[in-house]
Backbone bond lengths (Angstrom), bond angles and torsions (degrees), N, CA, C in turn:
res aa  C-N    CA-C-N  psi(-1)  N-CA   C-N-CA  omega(-1)  CA-C   N-CA-C  phi
1 M - - - 1.458 - - 1.535 110.66 -
2 R 1.336 116.30 -44.00 1.470 119.65 178.39 1.524 111.19 -63.05
3 A 1.317 116.12 -36.20 1.467 120.01 179.33 1.529 110.60 -64.58
4 V 1.300 117.55 -38.94 1.463 122.11 179.06 1.522 110.02 -66.21
5 I 1.334 116.35 -43.86 1.475 120.39 179.10 1.522 110.22 -64.67
6 A 1.319 116.72 -41.69 1.460 120.63 178.81 1.533 110.37 -63.14
7 A 1.320 116.53 -42.29 1.474 120.72 179.06 1.524 110.58 -64.48
8 L 1.320 117.37 -41.45 1.460 120.75 178.71 1.536 111.51 -65.28
9 L 1.330 116.06 -39.98 1.469 119.86 177.11 1.527 110.94 -64.82
10 L 1.320 116.17 -38.88 1.466 120.44 177.46 1.526 110.81 -63.78
11 V 1.320 116.36 -45.41 1.471 120.96 178.18 1.535 110.13 -61.85
12 A 1.324 116.93 -43.43 1.463 120.57 179.45 1.530 110.61 -62.80
13 G 1.333 117.29 -40.26 1.465 121.45 177.88 1.522 112.06 -63.67
14 V 1.326 116.43 -43.73 1.474 120.91 178.48 1.528 110.33 -63.48
15 L 1.323 116.70 -44.07 1.473 120.25 179.23 1.523 111.31 -64.05
16 A 1.320 117.60 -39.57 1.470 121.32 177.93 1.517 110.10 -63.94
17 W 1.336 117.17 -41.24 1.472 120.94 178.63 1.529 110.54 -64.08
18 Q 1.318 117.19 -43.81 1.465 120.95 179.13 1.531 111.15 -63.25
19 L 1.322 116.11 -41.77 1.456 120.16 179.20 1.533 110.65 -62.77
20 T 1.330 116.34 -43.62 1.462 120.75 178.01 1.526 110.56 -60.67
21 S 1.320 116.57 -42.81 1.469 120.73 178.50 1.521 111.55 -62.56
22 E 1.325 116.94 -42.10 1.464 121.02 179.34 1.528 111.35 -64.97
23 V 1.311 116.50 -42.41 1.467 120.30 179.14 1.518 110.21 -62.24
24 K 1.321 116.96 -44.69 1.470 121.41 179.20 1.534 110.41 -61.79
25 S 1.323 115.91 -44.87 1.464 120.83 179.10 1.532 110.75 -62.46
26 N 1.325 116.75 -40.38 1.459 122.08 179.26 1.529 110.71 -62.07
27 W 1.333 117.12 -44.10 1.468 120.53 179.12 1.518 111.23 -64.07
28 Q 1.332 117.26 -37.73 1.464 120.29 177.82 1.525 110.66 -64.51
29 L 1.323 117.10 -42.80 1.465 120.73 178.63 1.525 111.34 -64.40
30 R 1.336 116.37 -40.46 1.464 119.54 177.43 1.515 110.74 -61.04
31 G 1.325 116.51 -41.42 1.462 120.83 178.42 1.514 111.55 -62.76
32 Q 1.329 117.05 -41.68 1.460 120.68 178.95 1.524 111.12 -65.01
33 L 1.332 116.97 -41.91 1.467 120.55 178.51 1.524 110.95 -64.85
34 A 1.330 116.59 -39.95 1.464 120.22 179.04 1.522 110.00 -64.80
35 D 1.330 117.34 -41.37 1.465 120.76 178.10 1.528 110.50 -62.72
36 K 1.327 116.65 -41.77 1.463 121.11 179.45 1.531 110.17 -64.76
37 S 1.326 116.82 -42.14 1.467 120.94 179.12 1.525 110.90 -63.21
38 R 1.342 116.41 -42.70 1.467 120.03 178.65 1.518 110.92 -63.20
39 L 1.337 116.94 -42.03 1.461 120.94 179.43 1.526 110.57 -62.87
40 E 1.328 117.21 -45.44 1.464 120.57 178.66 1.525 110.69 -62.89
41 S 1.317 117.27 -40.32 1.460 121.26 178.82 1.523 110.75 -62.87
42 L 1.326 116.86 -44.41 1.467 120.40 178.44 1.523 111.17 -63.38
43 Q 1.320 116.69 -39.80 1.470 120.26 178.80 1.523 110.90 -64.18
44 L 1.334 117.32 -41.23 1.462 120.55 178.92 1.529 110.92 -66.77
45 K 1.320 117.93 -39.61 1.461 121.14 177.76 1.519 110.80 -64.46
46 E 1.327 116.54 -40.69 1.468 120.71 178.59 1.528 110.49 -64.47
47 K 1.325 116.80 -43.45 1.469 121.37 178.62 1.527 110.04 -62.57
48 C 1.321 117.02 -40.59 1.462 121.96 178.09 1.532 110.14 -61.28
49 A 1.318 116.18 -45.34 1.466 120.19 -179.82 1.528 111.02 -62.84
50 Q 1.321 117.17 -40.51 1.463 121.06 178.41 1.531 111.04 -64.73
51 Q 1.321 116.70 -43.08 1.460 120.78 178.91 1.526 110.69 -64.62
52 A 1.316 116.89 -39.27 1.463 121.00 179.27 1.522 110.30 -63.06
53 E 1.319 116.10 -43.34 1.469 119.89 179.38 1.525 111.08 -63.20
54 K 1.331 116.69 -44.37 1.472 120.29 178.65 1.520 111.05 -60.57
55 L 1.327 117.03 -46.47 1.457 120.78 -179.03 1.529 111.55 -63.87
56 F 1.313 116.38 -44.02 1.464 120.06 -179.40 1.524 110.34 -61.88
57 N 1.328 116.81 -44.23 1.464 120.00 179.38 1.520 111.39 -66.37
58 A 1.333 117.26 -37.32 1.465 120.50 178.18 1.523 110.48 -66.16
59 L 1.317 117.52 -42.21 1.465 120.37 178.74 1.524 111.17 -65.93
60 A 1.316 116.52 -34.30 1.463 120.40 -179.54 1.526 110.91 -69.08
61 R 1.324 117.95 -25.88 1.472 121.59 -179.57 1.524 112.95 -88.64
62 E 1.314 118.18 -10.75 1.462 120.71 -177.23 1.526 111.18 -72.15
63 D 1.311 115.88 -174.49 1.458 123.06 -173.49 1.524 115.36 -47.53
64 P 1.316 119.73 -53.39 1.458 116.62 -178.38 1.523 110.39 -64.88
65 P 1.313 116.86 130.05 1.464 118.29 178.48 1.530 110.95 -61.23
66 R 1.311 115.60 155.27 1.457 121.40 -177.30 1.527 111.40 -57.89
67 E 1.328 117.95 -29.90 1.462 121.16 -179.50 1.539 111.24 -63.37
68 L 1.336 116.88 -24.89 1.452 120.14 -178.13 1.533 112.65 -84.57
69 L 1.317 116.32 -10.99 1.458 118.29 176.79 1.527 108.60 -70.10
70 D 1.303 116.95 146.10 1.454 121.44 -178.39 1.522 112.36 -70.06
71 T 1.310 117.08 -22.46 1.462 119.61 -174.46 1.514 110.62 -146.26
72 D 1.315 115.62 158.86 1.461 120.97 176.49 1.522 111.54 -104.16
73 D 1.303 116.42 4.14 1.451 118.98 179.27 1.527 109.90 -138.33
74 Y 1.282 114.82 177.40 1.461 121.03 -176.60 1.514 108.28 -149.94
75 Q 1.311 115.44 167.13 1.460 121.89 173.34 1.515 107.76 -134.40
76 S 1.302 115.49 150.79 1.461 119.86 175.27 1.521 108.53 -126.72
77 H 1.330 114.60 151.92 1.460 120.91 178.43 1.517 108.16 -147.46
78 Y 1.336 116.26 126.85 1.456 120.42 175.64 1.518 108.24 -98.33
79 N 1.332 116.10 122.01 1.461 121.77 178.45 1.525 107.84 -98.46
80 A 1.327 115.87 110.49 1.469 120.64 -176.08 1.525 112.23 -67.79
81 K 1.328 117.56 -35.09 1.471 119.93 -179.06 1.524 111.03 -65.47
82 L 1.325 115.71 -40.49 1.473 119.88 179.91 1.528 112.45 -89.76
83 A 1.326 116.40 -13.01 1.479 122.63 -174.71 1.519 109.61 55.32
84 K 1.338 116.15 46.90 1.465 122.76 -178.23 1.519 110.12 -129.97
85 C 1.322 113.71 149.11 1.459 121.08 175.39 1.537 107.33 -106.28
86 F 1.322 115.90 123.36 1.464 121.00 179.10 1.522 109.67 -106.99
87 I 1.326 115.45 139.56 1.463 121.41 179.75 1.507 109.03 -121.00
């Protein structure tokens, strides 16, 4: 009887250790995915800002003189939900 209890305790200990290892591994993977998502988001925002600058400068060089533009500056915003760049 003691041998059975000891074996069950050993199995429970091994399973607890494996579960702890899996949880730790899962948290590490989540962190890596979050870092990748943040990097992609920053890259998309940077690309949006570059496109906004190009467009604004191109519009400023077109037929209407710069004095006729309503503003001398611009803002850009990348909306991740819509996957759109707004200027």
